[in-house]
Each structure stands twice: as structure tokens, then as C-alpha cells.
N, C-alpha and C positions, 0 to 999 in steps of 0.2 A: 684592317686588323680588328680583332674582336676585343672590345674594351670592357669586358664584364668586370674585371677586377685587376689588381696589379700584382701579380706574383702569387705566392701562396703563403699562407700564414701558418707557422707552427709556433705559436707563442703560448707560454704559460700564462694563465689568468689567475691573479690572486687578489686578495683584499688590499694588498699594498699597491696595486696598479698592474695594468696589463703591459706586457713587454712587446717584444718584437715580432718577429716572426716573419713568416713568409706570408704575411697577410696578403689578401688579394689586393691587387693594386691597380696599376694602370690598365690592365687588360683583364685577366681573369685570375683572381687570386684565390688562395686557399685559406682555410679557416684556422683560427687559433683554438687550441683545446679549451673547453669550457671550464668555468670555475670548478675547482676541486677535481678536475679530471686529469691533472698532470702534476707530478711531484716536483717538477722543475720550477720552483717558485722564484719570484723576483725579490723576495724580501731580504735575501742574503747578499744581494748585489748592491753594495754601497760604496760611495766615493767620499773622500774627505770633503768637509764643508766648503773649502775654498774652490773645489772643482764643481760643486753643485750650485754655487752662488749665481743668482740671476744678474745679468748685466744688460739691461734693456738698451736698444738702439735709439738714439735721438736723431741721427742723420746718416745718410749714405754718402760716402766719399764720391765726388764726381769722377767719372772715368773708370769706375770699378767694373764695368762690363755688364751691369744689371740691365735687363730688358723689361720694361713695363711695370716694375714694382715701384710704388710711390713711397716716399719717406713718410714717417708718421706726422711730421709737421706739415706735410702737404695735404693731409686728409683729416686734420683735427676737426673740421666743421662738418664732416660727412657722417651719416649714419653707418653703422656696421653692416647693414644689409639694405639694398635699395628697396624703396617702398613699392608695393604691388600696384599695378595699373588695373583699371576696371576691366572685368571680363577675363583677366589672365588666370592661369592656374594658381592654386594656393601656394603661398610663399612664406618663408620664415619672416616673422615680424621684425621691423626695424628696432634696433636696440642701441641707441647712442651711448648709453651708460653701461659699463661692465662691472660696476661695484658689487653686483650680486653674484658674480662668477668667482669661483675659488682661484687662488693663485696656483700656478703650475711650475714645473721644473723646466719649462720650455720658453721662458721669457715672455709670458703672457700672450699666448696665441690669440686670445680674444681681442687684443689691441693691434694685431698685425694689420697693415694697410691692405688695400685692394691691389690687384695686379691687372694691368692692361694687357690683353692678349689679342691675337688676330681674330678671335671669335667673340670678343666682348670683355667686359670688366668682370673679374673673378674675385670672389671673397671666400675666405675660410671662416665659417661661423661655428663656434663651439656648439655641439649638439645639446638639446634639452629634451628630456623624456616626454614632457607633456606636449611639446610642440612638434617634435620630429619623429617620435616612435612609429606612428602609422606609416609614414612615408618610407623610413629606412627598412621597416619590416617588410613592406611590399617589395622593395628592391631585393631584399635578401631571399625572397620567395621566387624570384625569377630563376628558372632552371640553370641558366648559365652561371649565375652568381652562386646559387646553392651548391653547385658542384665543388666549389672551392672554399667558400666561407663556412658552409655547413651550419648556417643559422636560419634555415627555413623552418616553417611550421607556425605555431601560434606566436602572437606578438610577444608573449612572455619570454620566448627564447632570445629574441633580439634585445628585449628589455634587460634581461639578466646580463647580457654581454655589455651593454652600455653602462648599466649601473656599476658593474665591477670597475670600469675605468673611472667613472665619475666619482666613486667613493674612494678612489685610491689617493696616492700622494702627489699626483700631478705629473707622473712620468709618462703618461699616455693621455692624449686629449682627442676624443672623438669629435669630428666636425662634419658639418654639411657644406658641400661646395656649392656656391651660388654663382651662376653665370648670367650676367645681365638681369639680375633680379629673380631668376628662377632656380630653385634648388634642383640640382641634377646629379650630384655625386656624394658619396660618403668617403670620408678620409679618417685615418688615424695617424697622428703625429706623435712620435714616441722617442724616448731616450734610449737609443740602441745600446749605449754603454752601460745602462742599468737594467738591461733586458737579458734573459737567458741566452739570447743570440750572442751576447758578448763572450760566452764560453767557447764559441765555435769560430771566432775569427779574431785577429789582433785589434781589438777595440781601442779607441782613443777617447779621452774625456770629451764629453758633449757630442759624440757622434749622434746624429738624429736620423731616425728611420721614418719611412712613410709607407702607408698602405692606401690603396685607392679602389673604390668600386664606382663605376659609372652606372647610374641607375637605369635610365631608359634605353631600350633597345635602339631607338632611333639615334640617340646620342652616341652610342657605341659605334655606329656605322659612319659617324662623321670623322673618325680618326682623332678624337679629342684626347686620347690617352697621353700620347707623347707631348702634346702642346701643354696640357695642364700639369703634367709631371715637371716639365721645365719651369713653368710659372711657380709652382709650389716649392721646388728646390731653390729657386731664386729667392722666394720669400724667406725660407729657412735661413739661407746664408746671409740675407740682409738683416733680418730681425734677431739673429742669434750670432753675434760677433765671436762668441767663444766656440762656435761650431765650425770645424774645418772640413767636415765631410757629411754628405747625406747618403744614407745607406738603404738598400732594399735587398730582398732575397727571394725572388720568384722561383717557383719550381723549375728545375733545369729543363723539364719537358715543355714548359709553357713558352714556346717560342714567340707568340704574339706579345706577351708581356715583356719578355726580354728585349724584343725589337722596340717597344715603346720606350723603355728606359734608355736604350741606346740613342733613340731619336731625341730624347730629352737631355742628352749630354752626359749620361752616366757611362761608365766604362765597366766592362766585365773584369772582375778582379780574380775570382777563384770559384771552384765548386766546393761547397761545404755540405757535410752530412749533418742534417738536423734530425731531431727525434722522429719527425713524421715525413721527411722528404729529403731528397738531395736537391740543393738549391744553388742557384747562380748568385753569387755575391756581386751586387751592382753598386758602384761607388760614384758619386758626383763630388769632385774635389773643388774646394774654394779656389785653389791656386789656378785651376784650369778655367775657371769662370772668366778670368781676365782676358783670356784669349778667345772666348766664344762670341 
């Protein structure tokens, strides 16, 4: 399968935070409209305070069907990113302390633990402009990714996209995916219920959306899309007890992306007409995880 991105993204980007969309995801996603380029803003999508309240996880109940995701108390002594080994490719620096990162509306993504996968230990590390921009911009300039994300060109294009999220209210968190110490993918974890996407499907409080771009062509050929989507969906459902569903919305024409989500335990829910595409609404249910 072609893991360039996961789905397609048709999200409004605003100063209040970037929302949903059909962002590229597990396979080949498409891009969200740039800041100021869409009137479908997220600032008017608000929930009562009690529905937005953060409820961090301190433990995972035994027997809940989780595969490979470690509880926070199991990883307290570990750095958030594995330390690079001599001669290896450049990697995100280890950051055991997250006090300098802003709070988010997603139960502190920076504090989520690692996930053990058949391909290695995987971490989601919140992106930082000064550290991650060159790498993410290079990924966005790959033709397969550019076709869906539409963030190719000068680094400033990707920088604007990242800064819009980082300057927002925490409803969308851009991350670098690190597999066995090597940065290899770009993710966006976002509150689908606070996104313009919520106008197009029966959203529930704390629905959480994901977008994925697998950076290197070699990694796309390894079939990592479905494997990592499953791992991240497990992380979301473990670390966000208030979230009952993980949502994605790849372009209905993007069959490799849809296949990756199905492999990851998502189900096809419906076809939805979004401003820039017709999408396949993919849903991963917490209740189904117990049987996986």
C-alpha cells in the first residue's frame, strides 16, 4: 500500500486552532485549507466547560484489549524520545520534561507513553518549529505527499501550517512520530468534535481525529500505515478516557488510505460531503477495542 498520508484533509485553519479534516493520514492524505483561505472557522465550535475538561489517565484497566501501549506509570523514568545512537540519522532530542509545552485539549499529548509495535517502539512527540521544521517540510515536498497535503514549496509554507496549530487553543497538536528513535512520520491529533468536520457528521463530545503522513518512501513501502494507525488509535483511547471514538475522513477515492484504516480496526461509517472532497468517515470505537 502507498503510505504517503492518511486520507485527505479539508480542514479550516484558524488562529483558534486547526480542526479536522481529511488530512492526509495513513496513506496519502490531502491538505487542509491554509490560514485565512476558508471561512469555515473553528472558533464558533464550542462545548460546555465540563465537556472540554481534561481527565488524564493514570492507569489502564487490565484486560481492556490494549496492545502494546504502556501505562504512564510504566514509563515515568523514560525520556519522551529515545536518545540517538552514534552515526544514526538526525533525531528529535530527548525531552524528559514537558513543562515548556502548552496545555492542550487532548489530555496532554506530550505525556502520552510509548507504544510497542511489531516494528519497534513508537512515540508521538509534539512538534517544535526550531527542531522539526526542516524535516517536516522535506516530507511535505515529496510529490506523493504534496498531492494531498498541498504544503510543498518553501519551508515557510509548512511553518505557517505548524504555527497556526501551535498558536491555537490546543484542539490540534502536530507531532512527529518516532519509531525506534528515528523520526519517520508526521501526525496531527485533533478534537474532531471542535472541528468544522463536526458539522458534517453526528459528532460526540471528545471525538478525536487523526491525520498521518509517513515521511520516507522506504517506510511507505513497509506497510506501516495500518500498524501505526492502530497503535495511535490505542494511545488515544488509553490516554483519553473521555473519548469513545477515533475519527478519520480520507478521500473516498483514496482506497489505499481506507484500506489502512480498516487494517487498523476502523470501520467505514458513511460517505460525507466536505467542502473540498467527498470523504469516507472512518470510526474506531472504544467498545470494539475490547474484542480486538
